[in-house]
C-alpha positions, 0 to 999 in steps of 0.5 A: 226274344228268342234266337235260332242258331243252325247246329251242323251235323253229320256232312250236311244236317242242321239241328236247329236250336232255339233258345231264350238265353237259357234253355234251347229246344232242338229240332231234329237232333240226328246226332247227340255229340254236336247239340251237347257241344253247342249248349256247353258252349252257349251255357244253354240247357235242354229245354225240349226235342221236337222230330219232324219225321222218323229218319235216324239223321232226325232223331237218332240223338234222342237217347243220348241227349235224354241220357245226357239232360234227363231234366228240363228246367222245371224239373220234368223230363225233356219232352221229346214231340213228334208225328203221331203215324211215324215211329219216333223213340222216347217220344212224349207227345204225339202230335198231328195237323192242327194241333199246338205245341207250347213249350215252357223252356223256351216259351214258344208256341208251335202249330203243327202241319202235315206235310206228307211225301218225303215220308208217309207221316212227316210233320212241320212246325210253324208260328211266330217267334218272338224277335223273329217273327213267322217261322216253319221249321219243315225237315226234308219236306222243302229245302232252299231251292228244293224238295225231299226225295219221295221216299214213301209218298206220291207226287201229289201228297208233296205238291199238296204239302209244299203248295201248304208250306207256299201259302204261309205268309211270304216273310216266313223263315224257312229252317230246312235240314240240310245244307243242300243248296248248291246242287239244288240251285244247279238243277233249278238253273237247268229247269229256268235258265232264265230266272233272273232271281234265281241268278242272282240267288246262285250268286249269293249261295256261291258268296255264302259258301265260299265264306263257310256260311250257311245259305238257310233259312230262306224264306217263303216269298223268296222260295216262291220265286226260285224254288222249281218245285213250288213253280211246277205249274209255272209255264217256263217249268213246263216248257222245260219239262216238254223239253225233257220228253215227260209226260205232264197231263196234270199238276200231280204228273208234272210235279212227279216229272220234275221230282223224276228229273232232279233224281237222275240229275247230275 
């Protein structure tokens, strides 16, 4: 049996820890201190480091983690796994679309999905975790009710990446890397004010944040119902874009217009 726990970092990052009660793999450790504190508090050892993309808030803690935890439980150096086409410090294995990542501690297997858009070589890791079910660790490609900014990719690339994530089973738990949900939901409701599922989710988000609880993970099925970036082909979203005067001649153009609207949304 495995568990997945969020480790808050910076202002709104989540570093994800996957553990078996003895060893933990950490996903996107932008800083080391909260990870080391979590490991000590939970009585865990560091087994692996998994990176989705090159931004510093996702890999900035790797060097300090390796200095503090130089060996995995098997005595070998802690593996650092990351995208093949991006510069990842201390990476020991470069992975691409279709590769399988098999970790020893904790024992788990994940497959690699290339999801460019936020960065050119961004990847996600999907799999089935014992006791949890289907999961995807998607970094900054998809957020709860949102998606990442297009820093290096195109609207067409991000749309294709989100389509790939949306095609995962509805029950797939979505472990994204930021607590952006409140602001994402505000935008989503501006796009689809009559979306009943979104209205219910808005109330749930407010309750969770008022209690100091994270709003993630969500699920792929949930995101398909409330996330405007997974719904950019829906007539309701296209009408909203038309109301903004957006030129949306094809799916990629509509998605780009939606992302541009969000970029300027206050």
